N, C-alpha and C positions, 0 to 999 in steps of 0.2 A: 327616118334617120334617128329620131329620138329613141325608139325602141332598140335599134341596132347599137346605139351608144351605151344604153343601159346594159344590154347583153354583153358587150365587150368589157365593160367595167366589172360586171359580175364574174366573167371568165378570168379576168386578171386576178381578182380576189380569190377565186377558187383555186387557180394554179399556185398562188403564193401559199395558201393554206395547205395545199397538197404537198408542196415541197417541204413545209415544216412538219409534215406528218399529222396535221390537224384534219383528219379525214371527215369529221363531223362538220366542220366549217366549210371544207371543200365541197362536201355533198350539198350543203345548203346553198352555197353560191352557184354550184353547177345547176341545181334545180331552178334557181332564179334566172340564170342565163337561158335555160331552155324555155322558161315561161315567156321570156321576151323574144326568143328566136327558136321556136319548136323544131326547125329544120337544121339546127346546128349540130353537125356530126362531132365536132370537137367537144361540145358540151356533153353529148351523150357518152363519149369515150371517157371523159373526165369523171362523169357521174358513176360509170361502171367501175372505174379504178378506185374511186373513193369508197364505194360499197365494198369492194374486195379488200381495201385497206382496213376498213372497220372489222370485217370478218377475220382478217389476219391478226388484228390486234387482240381479238377475243382468243384466238388460238395461241398467241404469244403468252397471254396471261395464264392460260391453262398449262402451257408448257413450263412456265416459270414455277408454278405451284408444284407440278410433278417433279421438277428438278430439285426443289427444296426438300421434297419427301424422299429423294433418292431413287425415284422411279424413272430411270434413264430411258427405257424403251418408250414409255408413254410420252415423256418430255420430247424425245427426238421425233416421234411421230407427229405430235402437234406442231413442232417447229418446222418440220418439212412441209406440212400442210399449209402453214402460214407463208412459207417461202414460195410455194406454188401459187398462192393467191396474190402475194405482193413481192415479186422477185426484185423489185427496185429498192425495197426497204432495207437499209443497212442494219437496222436493229434486229431484223429477223435473221439475216445472215450471221451477224455476230452471235446471236443466241444459239444457232446450230453449232458454231465453233465452241462456244462455252460448254454446251452439253457434252460434246465429244471429249473436251479436256477434263471435265468433271468425272466422266465415266472412266477415263484412263487413270485419273488419280485414285478413284475408288478401287479399281482393279489392282493398282499397285499397292494400295494400303492393305487390301485383302491378302495379296501375295506376301507382303512383308509380315503381316500378322500370322499368316500360316507358317512361314519360315521360322518365326520366333517361337510359335507354339511347338513346332517340330523339334527345334533346338532344346527348348525347355523339357519336352517329353523325353528326348534322348538323354539329357543330363539327369533327369529323375530316374530313368531306367538304369543308367550307368551307376548312379549313386546307390540305387537299390541292389544292383548286382554286387557292388563293392561291399555293402552291408551284409548281404547274404553270404558272400565269400568270407568276410571277416568273422561272422558268427560261426560258420562251418569250421574255419581254421581254429578259432578259439575253443570250440567244442573238442576238436581233435587234440589240441594241446592239453586241455584239461584231462581228457582220457589218457593221454600219455603220462601226465604227471601222476594221476591216480595209479596207473599200472606200475609206474616206476617205484612209487612209494610202497606198493604191495609186492615188489620184487618180481613182477611179471614182466621180465625184460623183453621177451618176444612181443608181447602186447604193446609195450611202450614203444619199441622200435617201429612196429607197424603203424601205430597212431601218429608218431612224429613223421614217419615217411609219407603218410597220406597228407599231412599238413604241408609238407614240403612240395608235394606234387601240386597242391592248390596254390601255394605261395612260396616259390623257390627261394626268395630272399629273406624269409622269416628266420631271424636269428634265434628265437626261442626254440623253434623246431630243430634248427641245426645243432644247438647246444644240447637239447634234450636227447636227440637221437645219438649224438656222440657219447653223452654220458651213459645212456642205456646200453650201447654197444660195449663200452668199457666195463660197466658193471657186470654185464652178462659174461664177458671174457674172464673176469676175475672169479665169478661164481663157478664157471665151468672149470677153470684151472684148479680151484679148491676142491671141487667135486672129483676131478680126475685124480688128484693127489690124495683123496680121502681125508682132506683136512677141513673139517667143519670148525668155524671159529670157536675157540675155547671159552668156557665160562658162560655166564648168563647174558641174555640179550635184552634189548629194549623193545617192548611190544606195545603197540598202540591199540586202544579199544575203538569202538565205533562211536561216531558223534550222535548224541541225543539232542533233539530240538523240540522246543515248545514255543507256542505263540503267546501273545499277551493275554489271551483268554484262559490259558491253562492255569489252574491253581494247584499248588503243591505245598507240601510241608516237609519238615525234618531236614536236617543238614546231611550232606553226603558223608559217608563214613570217614572218620579221621580228619575232618575239616572243622574249623571254627569260624565264627563270624568276626570280622574285624570291625572296629568302630566306623560307622557310616556305610558299611557294606553288608548286605544280607545275601547269603547263598542258600538257595532252595533246591531240593531234590525234585527233578521232573517226574511227573506221574505217568506221562504218556509221550510217545514219540510223535511229533507232528511231521507231516509231509512238507517240509520246508527245504529251500534250495541250498542252504549253506552246509559246509563241512569243515571241521577243524582237523588239520593234518600235522603230524610231527615228523621231524627228520633229526635223529640224534646221531652224532658222529664223535668218536668212532663207534662202530657197532658193539664192540666189547671194550670194557674198561678195567683198569686195575689201579691200585693205590698210587696216587701221585700223577695220574693221567689228567690232562686237560680235556674236557669234553664240551660240546656245544649242542644246545637244544634249539632247533629252529621251529617256530610255530607259524603255520600257514593257515589262511582261510580261503577255501575254494567256493566260489559262487557258481553253482550249476544251473541257476535260473536265467530268465530272460530280462531281468531288470536289475539295476545297480542296487547294492546293499551298503547302507551307511552304518558304520560301526560307531556305537555310542561309547562303549567302555569294554575293557578286557580285564579280567581278574585271573591271576596266576597263583595257584597254591602248590607248594612243594612239601612232601612228607618224606623225611629221612629217619630211619631207625625209630619209627613210630612217633616222631616229633614233627609237627606240621606248622607251617606259616603260610599265610596267603595275604594278598592285597592287590589293589588296582595297579595295573601297569599300562602306561600310554602306548597304544599300538602305533607302529610305524606307518600304517596305512589306515585311513579313515573311510575311504570309499573303494569298494571292490566292484569292478565292472562285470557284466554278465560273462560267464564262461571263463573267468580269470581266476588264477591262484595268486594270492598276494601274501607277501611275508609280513606277519604282524610283529614278530619280535625274534631276536637272536640272543639267547641267554648262555653265555660261557661260564664255566665253573671248574673247580678242581675236585677230582674224585678222592674222597678221604679214605684213609686206610681202614677205619672201623665201620665202613658202610655195609650194612647187612640187608637193608631194604630201602628202596627208593621209588617214588612215584611223583608224578606232576599232573595236576588237573588244571584245565584252562576253561574259563567261562567267558563267552562273548555275547554281549547284548547289543542289539541293533536299534536304530532310531524308530523302527516300526514295532518295537516291543517284542521282538523275537529273542529267544535265549538259546544259545548253542553251547554244548558241554562235551568235552572229551578228555581222555586220560591216557598217559603213557606210563608204563611201569617197567622196572628192571626185574626180569624173571629168569 
């Protein structure tokens, strides 16, 4: 009876430890009970369950480590193995649920991240397409402006028309095309009537351009240096993106007429051009004057034509010769020069 009592006490201790999940203590107490009563089936079953509980605990720890690493497949496999060993253990069941929930959250995070990346990529693509379209339209507008300045009305109308096809709401293209059509109609009417504008016309030369590395000497013919301003004659034309354009109206003048010279800067490049200074020199009847004039625009965007200055004046009766030269210097050390003359 004494051995049976010790066996029963050990079994009670083993069962209490088992319920707490203390499988090592349960195993020790179950072994003690079997030592006192080797024929006890309850002690053998409890011993086997405690061993399985220990094995399940090892699987749980492996599963938890895999879960922390984000290896959900391995974590779930270990947790399922632990549950098959100790189906009574609530910690194992809870771990399986937590793995499923973590895997679902990870999938949702991946889905959301993928959606965000797709949205960002779509926005970048759309922005790039807008930039490409804007660049193409600006290039066409510049072509139209150049053609219109050269009185190539058909070329100007075609360029403005293509710009409108790409951007139907572009007001510059609308106005440019309307102006080119009007100018062509006037020219055609004059040609049909055999009426060429009487008198001399204003004729623009080609823009010469030099970079900061270009070194030159001597003043341009007919111009003088003003205090603080040095004007140099370029010795070579550089392949630079800027052009100076003139628009003089009216096309022909007589004594007492008011006329206006509009000075434009055309940026045919792909980068903005920052204007540092502009010098305007006018020579009338072999008497010249020049000096710095503040430009209306300091920054000219790529493929844009910007109005630098609008100079109105009164045509004097004794005018026999007239010319204007404009020099534009940029922040990058480039110098652009062009001239318009009454011929």
